[in-house]
C-alpha positions, -999 to +999 in steps of 0.1 A: +258+345+109+292+330+102+297+324+140+264+306+141+274+284+111+307+275+128+290+267+160+266+244+142+295+226+124+313+221+157+281+208+174+274+184+145+310+172+146+308+166+184+276+146+179+293+126+151+323+118+173+302+110+203+280+086+183+311+070+169+324+064+204+291+050+215+290+026+186+325+014+193+317+008+229+286-011+220+305-033+195+330-040+222+303-050+246+286-072+220+320-088+213+325-095+250+291-111+252+302-135+225+332-145+246+310-149+276+286-171+258+314-195+246+330-196+280+296-204+296+292-233+271+326-246+280+319-243+317+286-262+312+304-291+296+330-295+324+308-312+350+298-339+325+334-343+315+345-346+352+318-372+359+329-393+329+365-392+339+357-399+376+344-433+367+377-443+351+403-423+370+391-419+405+426-418+420+434-387+398+415-366+423+439-337+423+435-330+386+397-333+388+395-310+418+418-284+401+395-283+370+364-280+392+379-252+413+391-232+383+357-236+366+340-223+397+364-194+400+359-184+364+321-185+369+323-164+400+342-135+384+322-104+374+312-103+338+332-071+330+365-083+346+382-090+313+418-093+327+407-116+356+386-137+334+414-141+308+438-152+335+414-177+351+403-191+317+439-195+307+445-216+339+414-236+332+425-243+297+458-257+311+440-278+337+417-292+309+448-300+289+461-320+319+427-338+321+429-348+284+465-359+289+454-380+318+429-398+294+459-411+275+468-433+305+433-448+305+425-466+273+390-475+284+383-438+291+398-428+258+376-453+240+345-442+259+320-427+234+306-401+260+342-389+268+350-387+231+319-367+223+325-343+253+361-339+242+351-331+206+325-306+219+350-289+241+375-287+212+348-271+190+340-246+218+377-238+222+377-229+185+347-207+190+363-190+220+394-182+199+372-166+172+353-146+198+385-135+214+398-122+181+366-104+174+365-089+209+402-078+207+395-061+174+365-043+188+385-032+219+413-020+196+389+001+176+374+016+207+409+023+222+420+040+190+390+063+191+394+070+228+431+079+224+432+097+190+429+133+185+404+150+183+380+123+194+399+120+227+386+156+235+351+141+235+359+107+250+374+120+283+346+144+293+319+118+285+336+090+304+348+068+275+377+047+286+401+022+270+390-015+269+412-043+282+423-069+258+415-106+263+451-118+263+472-148+273+487-140+306+507-172+311+541-167+294+544-205+290+515-204+266+534-179+244+565-200+242+574-217+209+573-255+213+606-273+210+606-301+186+635-327+188+641-357+166 
C-alpha cells in the first residue's frame, strides 16, 4: 500500500514537471512568434522605403542593394533558426542605419512626407522588436532553467526538451559603448 502511494506521488510529480516543461516550451514558441511578426512587419516596410529613396538617391545603389539583399536573406531563413535570424537581422539593422544616414545628405528626401512616415513606422517597429526580443529571451531563459535544473532535467532529457537559443546581438560593434567627445 505504501509502495503504491509512493509510486502515485512519483507519477504525479513526473506529470507536473512534464507539463511545466511543455508550458515553458509553448511560451517560448509564442514569444518567438512575436519576434517573427515584428520582423515581418519591418521586412514589409523595406520595399516601400527603398522605392522612396531610389527616387532621390539613385546613385547610392550599393546601400540600396545591401538592404534589399539582407532583407531577402532574413526572409529566406527557416523560422526556427534563432541564431541565424539574429545575425542577419542585426546586419539588416546596420544597413538600415546607413540608409537613414544617407537621407541626411538629401534634404529633399529627408523632407519627403512618405519617407518621414516610413521612417517613423520603422522606428516604431524597431521598438516593438526590442520588446519582443526581451520577452522571447525571458521565455527562453525560463525554459533553459527548467531543462537544466535538477530534478526537472531528469524528465527533460528523456522527453526531448532542449535548451532554447537566445536572440542576441552578434555584432560586437553594436555592444560597444559610444565615444562622446567635446
